N, C-alpha and C positions, 0 to 999 in steps of 0.2 A: 504494500500499499504506500502511495506517495504522500509525503508530508506536505501539507498545504502551505506552511510557512516557507519551506525550502523552495517550492515552486514559485511562490511570490517573489522571493529574493532573486531567484534565477531570472524571472521575467523583468524585474526592476533592473537587474544588471544588463540584460540584453537591450532594454530600452535606453538605458544610459550609453551603452556602447554604440547603438544606433544613432542617437542624437549627436554624440561626439563625432562619429563618422561624417554625418551630414554637415556639421559645423566646419569640419576640416575641408570637406570637399567644396563648399561654397564660401569659404572665408574671404577669398579675394573679391568675389562678386559683392558680398555683403559690405566689405570695406569701400568698394567703389560707390555703391549706393549711399552709404553713410556720408561719404565725402562730398556729395552733391549739395550745393547751396541753393538758396532761393533763386539767384540769378541763373543758375544752371538749369533749374526746372523750367524757367521761362523759355529756354531754347526749345523745349518740347512742344510748346503751344504754337500752333500755326499762326503766322502773321496774316491778318484778314483786314480787308478794307471796311468791312461792316461787322463790328463785334456782336451786333444783334443776331446776325446770321449764324455765328458760331454758337451762341447761346441757344438759338432755336434748334440747331443740329444736335447739340449735346442733350437738350431736353428730349428731342425725338428719339434719340438712341436710348436714353435712360427709360423713357416710357415703354418703348418696344421691349426692352430687356425685362422691365418689371411685369409686362403683360405676357412675356414668353412668346412673343410674336415671331413669325418666320421672316426670312430675309425679304421675301416678296412684300410682306405687309410693311416692313420698314422702308423699303424702296418707295412704296406707294405713299407712305407718310412723308417721306423727304420730298417727293415730287410735289406734293400739295403745299409745301412750305414755300415754293417759288424758285425762280431762276437764280437768285443769289445764294441760296442754301445749296442748290444742286451744283453750282459752280464751285462752291466751297468744298463739297464732297469730292468732286473731281480733282481738285488741288491737293486735298489732304490725302487722298487715296494713293498719291505718288510717294508719300512719305513713308508708307509701310511696305 
């Protein structure tokens, strides 16, 4: 019969080992992320002529995500927002 306490200790040790392994594996990536400052994050935000269009796009994507909508439904939602948002999507899509 297996001792429950020793099984728990073994599982705790394995979990700690696994966590340490992941920490070592991604340490460099984590340090790079930690080193980003607010101005560095600004580089990731697309430069747009109309900030309202960017806000509309972000809201549309968030709403589609919240509603678990398909790509077609999101595309339809974006088209209804107008030419400015559609143009923004085309420009932003080249960033990824």
